[in-house]
C-alpha positions as CSV (number, residue, x, y, z in Angstrom):
1,M,6.4,-18.7,5.2
2,R,3.7,-17.3,3.8
3,T,2.1,-19.7,1.1
4,S,0.4,-18.4,-2.1
5,R,-3.0,-17.9,-1.8
6,R,-4.0,-15.3,-4.3
7,H,-6.5,-15.9,-7.1
8,P,-4.9,-16.0,-10.7
9,V,-3.8,-12.3,-11.7
10,P,-6.6,-10.8,-14.0
11,S,-6.6,-11.1,-17.7
12,P,-3.9,-9.5,-20.0
13,W,-4.3,-5.9,-19.6
14,P,-3.8,-4.1,-22.8
15,R,-1.4,-1.4,-22.7
16,H,-3.8,0.9,-24.1
17,R,-6.6,0.5,-21.6
18,F,-3.7,0.8,-18.8
19,L,-2.6,4.2,-20.2
20,A,-6.4,5.3,-20.5
21,L,-6.8,4.7,-17.1
22,T,-3.7,6.6,-16.1
23,G,-5.2,9.3,-18.0
24,L,-8.0,9.6,-16.0
25,T,-6.4,9.1,-12.9
26,L,-4.0,11.6,-13.6
27,S,-6.1,14.0,-15.4
28,T,-6.2,17.3,-13.4
29,V,-2.0,16.8,-13.4
30,L,-1.9,16.1,-17.1
31,L,-4.5,18.9,-18.0
32,A,-2.3,21.5,-15.9
33,G,0.6,20.9,-18.5
34,C,-2.0,21.2,-21.4
35,G,-0.5,18.5,-23.5
36,S,3.0,20.0,-23.0
37,D,6.3,18.3,-22.0
38,Y,5.6,19.7,-18.3
39,P,2.4,18.3,-17.1
40,L,3.2,19.9,-13.8
41,G,3.1,23.5,-15.3
42,E,4.7,26.7,-15.9
43,E,6.5,25.7,-12.4
44,Q,8.1,22.7,-13.6
45,R,8.9,24.7,-17.3
46,L,11.1,27.1,-15.4
47,A,12.9,24.6,-13.4
48,A,13.4,22.2,-16.7
49,E,15.3,26.0,-17.8
50,Q,17.4,25.9,-14.7
51,N,18.2,22.6,-14.3
52,T,21.3,20.5,-15.9
53,S,19.5,17.1,-15.9
54,M,19.8,15.1,-18.9
55,L,17.9,12.7,-18.0
56,E,14.1,12.6,-20.2
57,G,11.4,10.2,-21.1
58,T,8.1,8.8,-19.3
59,L,7.9,6.1,-16.9
60,T,4.7,4.5,-16.5
61,G,3.2,2.5,-12.7
62,G,0.2,1.7,-11.4
63,G,-1.4,-0.2,-8.6
64,S,-1.7,0.7,-4.7
65,T,-4.5,2.9,-3.5
66,A,-2.3,3.3,-0.1
67,Q,0.9,4.3,-2.1
68,N,-1.0,7.2,-3.9
69,S,-0.5,9.8,-1.5
70,A,3.2,9.3,-1.5
71,M,3.4,8.5,-5.0
72,T,1.7,11.8,-5.8
73,A,4.5,13.7,-3.3
74,W,7.6,11.5,-4.8
75,R,6.3,12.3,-8.4
76,A,6.2,16.0,-7.8
77,G,9.7,16.0,-6.2
78,F,10.9,14.3,-9.0
79,S,9.9,16.3,-11.6
80,F,11.9,19.2,-10.1
81,L,15.0,17.2,-9.7
82,H,14.4,16.0,-13.7
83,P,11.9,18.0,-15.1
84,K,12.0,16.4,-18.6
85,V,10.8,13.3,-17.1
86,Q,7.3,12.3,-16.6
87,V,6.3,9.9,-14.1
88,Q,2.6,8.4,-14.7
89,Y,0.8,6.7,-12.4
90,A,-2.5,5.0,-12.0
91,S,-4.1,4.3,-8.3
92,V,-6.0,1.3,-9.4
93,G,-5.3,-1.6,-6.5
94,S,-2.4,-3.7,-5.9
95,G,-3.6,-6.5,-7.8
96,A,-4.3,-4.9,-10.8
97,G,-0.9,-3.1,-10.7
98,R,1.2,-6.4,-10.2
99,A,-1.2,-7.1,-13.6
100,G,0.3,-4.6,-15.6
101,I,3.5,-5.3,-14.8
102,I,3.3,-8.6,-15.2
103,E,1.8,-8.4,-18.6
104,G,4.2,-5.8,-19.8
105,A,1.5,-3.0,-19.8
106,T,3.6,-0.6,-17.3
107,E,7.4,-0.2,-16.3
108,F,6.8,-0.7,-12.7
109,A,3.7,-1.3,-10.1
110,G,3.2,-0.3,-6.7
111,S,1.8,-3.2,-4.2
112,D,1.0,-3.9,-1.0
113,A,1.3,-7.5,-1.2
114,Y,4.7,-8.9,-2.6
115,L,4.9,-11.0,-5.5
116,Q,4.5,-14.3,-5.3
117,D,6.9,-17.5,-6.7
118,E,4.3,-17.9,-9.6
119,E,3.7,-14.5,-10.4
120,I,7.5,-14.1,-10.6
121,E,7.7,-16.7,-12.9
122,E,4.8,-15.3,-15.0
123,A,6.5,-11.9,-14.9
124,Q,9.9,-13.8,-16.8
125,E,7.7,-13.4,-20.5
126,T,7.9,-9.7,-20.6
127,C,10.9,-8.9,-17.8
128,G,13.8,-11.5,-18.6
129,P,15.1,-14.7,-16.7
130,G,15.3,-12.7,-13.7
131,G,11.7,-12.0,-13.4
132,A,10.4,-9.0,-11.4
133,I,11.7,-8.1,-7.8
134,N,10.1,-6.7,-4.3
135,I,11.3,-3.3,-3.3
136,P,9.8,-1.7,0.0
137,A,9.1,1.7,-0.7
138,Y,6.3,2.6,1.8
139,I,5.7,1.8,5.1
140,S,2.3,3.1,7.0
141,P,0.0,1.2,9.4
142,I,-3.8,0.2,8.7
143,S,-6.2,2.0,10.4
144,I,-9.6,0.3,12.1
145,A,-11.6,3.8,11.3
146,F,-15.0,4.0,12.7
147,N,-17.7,6.6,12.6
148,L,-19.4,7.3,16.2
149,P,-19.9,10.9,17.0
150,G,-17.8,11.8,20.4
151,V,-15.9,8.7,20.2
152,D,-12.3,9.3,18.8
153,N,-10.5,6.0,20.2
154,L,-11.6,2.6,21.0
155,N,-9.3,-0.4,21.8
156,F,-9.8,-3.4,20.0
157,D,-7.9,-6.9,20.3
158,A,-7.5,-9.2,17.3
159,E,-10.3,-11.3,17.9
160,T,-13.0,-8.8,18.4
161,I,-11.4,-7.5,15.2
162,A,-12.2,-10.8,13.7
163,R,-15.4,-11.8,15.2
164,I,-16.5,-7.6,13.5
165,F,-15.5,-8.3,10.5
166,R,-17.0,-11.7,10.2
167,G,-20.4,-10.5,11.3
168,E,-20.3,-12.4,14.9
169,I,-20.3,-9.0,16.4
170,T,-23.1,-6.6,15.2
171,Q,-23.7,-4.0,17.6
172,W,-21.4,-1.1,19.0
173,N,-22.3,-2.2,22.6
174,D,-21.5,-5.4,22.4
175,P,-20.0,-7.1,25.7
176,A,-16.6,-7.7,24.2
177,L,-16.5,-4.2,23.1
178,R,-17.4,-2.6,26.3
179,E,-15.1,-5.1,28.8
180,L,-12.6,-3.7,26.3
181,N,-13.4,0.0,27.0
182,P,-14.8,0.7,30.5
183,G,-15.7,3.7,31.1
184,I,-16.7,4.9,27.2
185,D,-20.7,5.1,26.8
186,L,-21.0,3.2,23.7
187,P,-24.6,3.1,21.7
188,D,-27.0,0.5,21.0
189,R,-26.2,1.1,17.2
190,I,-26.2,-1.6,14.4
191,M,-22.8,-1.9,12.9
192,T,-22.1,-1.2,9.6
193,V,-18.8,-3.4,8.3
194,V,-17.1,-1.9,4.9
195,T,-14.6,-3.5,2.9
196,R,-12.9,-3.5,-0.4
197,S,-14.5,-4.9,-3.6
198,D,-11.4,-4.8,-5.7
199,D,-8.1,-7.1,-5.2
200,S,-5.8,-5.2,-2.4
201,G,-3.1,-5.3,-0.8
202,T,-4.4,-3.8,2.4
203,T,-7.2,-6.3,2.6
204,E,-4.2,-9.5,2.3
205,N,-2.6,-7.5,5.0
206,F,-5.6,-7.3,6.9
207,T,-6.8,-10.5,6.7
208,E,-3.1,-12.1,7.2
209,Y,-3.2,-10.4,10.8
210,L,-6.1,-11.5,11.7
211,H,-5.9,-15.1,10.3
212,D,-2.3,-14.9,12.6
213,A,-3.2,-13.1,15.5
214,A,-6.7,-14.5,15.9
215,P,-6.7,-17.9,14.2
216,A,-9.5,-19.6,16.0
217,V,-12.1,-16.8,14.5
218,W,-10.4,-15.9,11.1
219,T,-10.4,-19.2,9.7
220,D,-9.9,-18.1,5.8
221,D,-6.6,-17.7,4.4
222,P,-5.3,-14.1,4.1
223,D,-6.1,-13.3,0.3
224,G,-6.4,-10.0,-1.4
225,S,-9.9,-10.6,-2.5
226,W,-12.5,-10.4,0.8
227,P,-13.8,-13.9,1.3
228,G,-17.0,-14.4,-0.6
229,G,-19.5,-15.4,2.0
230,L,-19.2,-12.5,4.4
231,Q,-21.7,-10.0,3.6
232,N,-20.8,-6.5,4.2
233,E,-20.9,-3.1,2.2
234,K,-18.2,-3.0,-0.1
235,A,-16.3,-0.1,-1.9
236,Q,-13.6,0.4,-4.3
237,G,-9.9,1.7,-3.0
238,N,-9.1,3.1,0.1
239,T,-10.6,6.6,-0.2
240,G,-13.9,4.5,-1.2
241,V,-14.4,2.4,2.3
242,V,-13.3,5.8,4.2
243,S,-15.5,8.0,2.2
244,T,-18.6,4.9,2.4
245,V,-17.5,5.4,6.4
246,V,-17.5,9.0,6.6
247,R,-21.1,9.1,5.6
248,T,-22.5,6.0,7.6
249,E,-22.7,7.1,11.2
250,G,-21.7,3.5,13.0
251,G,-19.9,2.4,10.0
252,I,-16.5,0.6,10.4
253,T,-13.6,-0.4,7.9
254,Y,-9.8,-1.0,7.8
255,A,-7.5,1.4,5.5
256,D,-4.3,2.9,5.0
257,D,-4.1,5.2,8.3
258,S,-2.5,8.4,5.7
259,L,-6.1,8.3,4.1
260,V,-8.0,8.0,7.1
261,D,-10.3,11.2,7.0
262,E,-9.6,12.7,10.4
263,T,-13.5,13.0,11.3
264,L,-13.2,9.5,12.2
265,G,-12.3,7.5,15.3
266,K,-9.3,4.8,15.4
267,G,-8.8,1.5,16.9
268,V,-6.3,1.2,19.2
269,L,-4.7,-2.1,19.0
270,K,-3.9,-4.5,22.0
271,V,-0.2,-5.9,21.7
272,G,0.8,-8.1,24.4
273,E,-0.3,-7.1,27.1
274,E,-0.2,-3.1,26.4
275,F,-2.4,-0.9,23.8
276,V,-0.4,0.9,21.0
277,E,-1.8,3.5,19.1
278,V,-1.8,4.0,15.6
279,S,1.3,5.7,14.4
280,A,4.1,6.2,11.6
281,D,6.6,5.2,14.9
282,A,4.4,2.1,15.7
283,A,4.4,0.8,12.4
284,A,8.3,1.2,11.8
285,T,8.7,-0.8,15.0
286,A,6.9,-3.6,13.9
287,V,8.7,-3.8,10.6
288,S,12.1,-3.5,12.3
289,V,11.1,-7.3,13.4
290,A,10.4,-8.4,10.0
291,E,12.4,-10.9,8.2
292,R,13.3,-11.5,4.4
293,V,11.2,-14.3,3.1
294,Q,12.9,-17.4,2.6
295,G,14.4,-18.5,-1.1
296,R,13.9,-15.2,-2.9
297,G,17.0,-14.1,-5.4
298,K,19.5,-11.8,-3.4
299,H,17.7,-9.0,-4.6
300,D,13.9,-9.1,-3.6
301,I,13.3,-7.9,-0.3
302,A,9.9,-9.5,0.3
303,L,9.2,-9.5,4.0
304,E,7.8,-11.8,6.3
305,L,6.0,-9.6,9.1
306,D,5.2,-11.0,12.4
307,R,1.7,-10.1,13.2
308,T,1.8,-11.8,16.8
309,T,5.0,-9.6,17.9
310,T,4.9,-8.7,21.3
311,E,7.6,-5.8,20.9
312,P,7.3,-3.0,23.0
313,G,5.6,-0.2,21.0
314,A,5.0,-2.2,17.7
315,Y,1.5,-1.8,15.6
316,P,1.6,-5.3,13.9
317,L,-1.5,-4.4,11.8
318,V,0.9,-2.6,8.9
319,L,1.5,-2.7,5.5
320,V,4.7,-2.7,3.4
321,S,3.5,-1.1,0.2
322,Y,6.4,-2.1,-2.6
323,L,7.6,-1.0,-6.3
324,I,8.1,-3.7,-8.4
325,Y,10.2,-3.7,-11.1
326,C,11.5,-5.9,-13.8
327,A,15.5,-7.2,-12.7
328,T,16.3,-6.4,-16.7
329,Y,14.9,-3.8,-18.8
330,P,15.0,-3.9,-22.8
331,T,17.0,-0.5,-23.1
332,A,19.8,1.5,-21.2
333,A,17.5,4.3,-21.5
334,D,14.5,2.3,-19.9
335,A,16.7,1.0,-16.7
336,E,18.1,4.5,-16.1
337,L,14.7,6.0,-15.9
338,V,13.8,2.9,-13.4
339,K,16.5,3.3,-11.3
340,T,16.8,6.8,-10.6
341,F,13.2,7.0,-9.7
342,G,13.5,4.2,-7.6
343,L,16.6,5.3,-5.7
344,Y,14.7,9.0,-5.2
345,V,12.1,6.7,-3.8
346,V,13.9,5.3,-1.2
347,S,16.5,8.2,-0.5
348,P,16.3,9.7,2.8
349,E,14.8,12.8,1.1
350,G,12.2,10.7,-0.9
351,Q,11.2,8.7,2.6
352,Q,10.9,11.9,4.2
353,L,8.7,13.6,2.0
354,A,6.6,10.8,2.1
355,S,6.3,11.0,5.8
356,D,5.3,14.9,5.5
357,S,2.9,14.1,3.0
358,A,1.2,10.9,3.8
359,K,1.9,10.0,7.6
360,S,4.2,7.1,6.6
361,S,7.1,5.4,8.4
362,P,10.4,6.1,7.0
363,M,12.1,3.1,6.2
364,P,14.7,1.7,9.0
365,A,18.2,2.6,7.8
366,E,19.5,-1.2,6.9
367,L,15.6,-1.8,5.3
368,A,16.7,1.6,2.7
369,R,20.4,0.4,2.2
370,E,19.2,-2.9,1.0
371,A,16.6,-1.2,-1.5
372,R,19.2,0.8,-2.7
373,E,21.5,-2.2,-3.5
374,A,18.9,-4.0,-5.2
375,I,17.9,-1.1,-7.5
376,E,21.2,-0.7,-8.2
377,S,21.3,-4.1,-9.5
378,I,18.8,-3.7,-12.3
379,S,20.3,-3.9,-15.2
380,V,19.7,-3.9,-19.0
381,A,18.5,-7.1,-20.9
């Protein structure tokens, strides 16, 4: 079982500060509404006139940058079902998102790493005795993305990836890479390794994969913060590391596959004796063999991924991104808003929308059923 390994959550995040960040992140959407009740503009206003939904209010969340593309699609789709509801989301990173709901600054969080036991306990101060629960909502592979003109794909194994990101392999024509990629003319060029500067669920999933699949090389415990002793370039968010590699020939990074620029090459991962390309289907296969974290409540669906699986067609360098909710909310209106949005996200329509817009993997049917049951369990304090 995975043990606690994150740094303590950041200092309290005042609600006014979070909402300011939200405003910046969603500025183009909010400006489109010119301060009206319909932040998506005229089309949403017309939908409201023809819609019989009585649901109304504002739902505020924040966190995972990996989830952001899917969240944008979910917010837009939900707005046409319930035009009088405003769902706001600040793409500020998983660690900040968890801190936001723990401190009571938001109604929900997006996180690429599930809450640890101590975080659930801390959340009891704002969420009540049940604390907060983890609901899988978004499944996506993590790409090894690189900038080598003329090279679209390269084979990697876990040990070679670990050695690259530890700074032990520094040249693109290193013997380890040449052995994995016979027939490809690898340049005599220095690698530029780019990692996240923020507390990131993508980083935690990536370092967990390296820790489990290449333990002799990656001796650091998995964590959302990049190991301090390793020197490399850093950037904020998935989009930050990708954009840095796009403009850096010889650059390499890890990022949610949905956000990898199409001009970059992608790694093909050695799994058992086969090489598996990054894809939504391969990510879903890896998640299908995951197990529930032991010792959690009935409705907490934190998943323990098997990073060393040899399941045919599985891509174990994958993240499961969660929506994190309080188990209870102070009013029936709050609970109804949260539950209605959550049920939309995990519905077949919501999952297909995310797949179409963000290349994510729709949740396996049984996992989606458990997610719906968990969301329905949310109650009034």
